[in-house]
N, C-alpha and C positions, 0 to 999 in steps of 0.2 A: 628413499633417499637418505643417506647417512650424513649427518652434520659433523663436521670436524671443528672442535673448539680450538680457537687460537689462544695462546697464552697472552695475558694482558701485557701491554708494553709499559715501560716506565714513562711517566709523564714528568717532563722538566719544564719549568717556567723561568723566564728571566726576570729577576727582581732587582730593585735598587736598594742598597743598604746605606743609610746616612749616619755618620758618626755624630752623636749628640753634641759633643763638646766643640767640634770644628766645623760641622755641617758639610764635611767633605763626603762625597758619595762614591760607591763602587757598584758596578753591575756584577751580578753573579747568577749562575744557573742553579736553581734550587730544585731538589727532587721532592715531588709530592708523594708522601708515604702515609697511607691510611692505617698502617699497622703500628705506628709509634705514638707516644703520648706527650712528646715534648718537641720544642724547636731545637735544632742542633746546628752548630757551626764547627768546622774543622779547625783544630788547633793550629796547623801550619798556615791555613788561609788567614786566620785571625792575626797571627804574628806578621805575616807578609803585608797585610793591609793596615796594620797598626791600630786595631780597635782597642779601646780601653777596657781592661778587665775589672770585674767586681767579684771579690771572693765570696763564695757561698758560706753561710753559717754551718750548714750540714752537707758534707760531700754526698754525692749520689753515686751508687754503684752502677756500672754500665755493663750490660750483657749484649752481645751481638745477636743477630737474628737466629743463629744456630745454638743459642744459649751459653756459649763460651764467654768468659770474661774478656772485655775489651783490653787490648794490649796497652792502651793509653792510661789505664787505671780509672779511678773514680773521677767524676766530674767535680772539679774544685772551683770553677769560675763560670761566670756568665758575662755576656756582653749586652748592653742596652743600646738600641739603635732605632732609627725610624726605618720602616720597610715600605717600599713603594712597589706596586704592581699595577700597571696601566694607570687608572685614576684612583686606585685604592691606596690609602695611606694609613699606617698605624705605628705606634711605638711598641716595640717588642723586646722581650728579654730572651736571649738565645744561649742555651747551655753550650759550653765549649768542650769538645772531646775529639778523639782521633776518629776521623771518618774516612781515611784513606784518600781516594780520588774524588770523593763527593765533598763539595764545599759547604753546602747548606741543605738541611732537610726540613720540610714543613710537615707538621704533625696532623693527626686526625682531628684534634680539637680545632685547629685553624680551619680545616676543611668544614667541620660542623658549624662553626660560628659564622663563617663568611659564605658558605654554601655556594661555591662557584659552579658554573655550568661547565662540565668537563666532557669533551668529546674524546673518549679514550682511543678510538681508531685513528683520528686525525691528530691526536696529541695537542688539542687546543683547549685553552682555559679562558673563560669569560667571567668577569666579576659583575654580574647583573643583579645580584641579590645581597648586597652588602648590608651588614647589620648597622643599627643606629650608632654604634661606637666607632664606626669607620671614620677616619679623618677626611675622607673624600667629600662627605656631605658638608663639612665645615669649609673645606677648600672651595667647593662649588659656590657656597654662600658668599665667601670673601670675593671670589672672582665676579660674581653677579653684582655685588656692591661696587666693585672697582669699575666695571663696565658702565653702571648707572652713573657714577660720579664723573667718568670720562665724557659721557653723553651730555651731562649737565654743563660741563666746562665748555664743550663745543658749542652748545646753544648760547651760552653766555658770551662767547667770542663773536658769534655771528649776529646776535640780536642786540640792538642798542639798549643801554641800561634803562632808559625810560620806559621800555616795553617789557622789562623782566617780569612785572606783575602779571603779564599775560603769556609768559613763556610756555605754559602748558599747551597753548594753542599751536606752538611750533613743533610739537611732537609728531611722530610718525602716525600714530593712531588718529590723532585729531586732524591731521592734514588730509587723511584719506576720507574723512567724513564731510569735507567741504563739498557743497552741492555743485553740480555742473551748471555753468552759466547757460541760460537759454535765451536765445535772441528773439 
């Protein structure tokens, strides 16, 4: 039986990019590309969405995949923003250059650091192995603290103040340990 190899499909993921100065976000389809070594944003997309540019000290020469020089010239600017993908959060610096129809490209290093699970056939990406530098872990910790505080406030509203020193007894785990009354 002869096996026919199918060419790999492109994998696109929908990410959120948040402007640092205004906290306004935009959704964008980003191309995962394991052959490049930087994050890129298209010049026209950047202008249209109003991202703040930061000038690079040393411009970077850009070559296309076919080794020709990029018509947009050297990379002169970067954009700093927060990037969100599902529950993954990170602050990134993205080089701005001419990408044509592609708005954002995620690099090999991004793939290596965050090691997402990629199903190339179904074009699905899961962030199940985030690194310790991922903002998701900080966000989850904050959410957990908020939920804990909210629960405490509810107990304080329901329980008379004179019983607060025993409010631990009113928690879910403690209430489940109350023995069944036997007649």
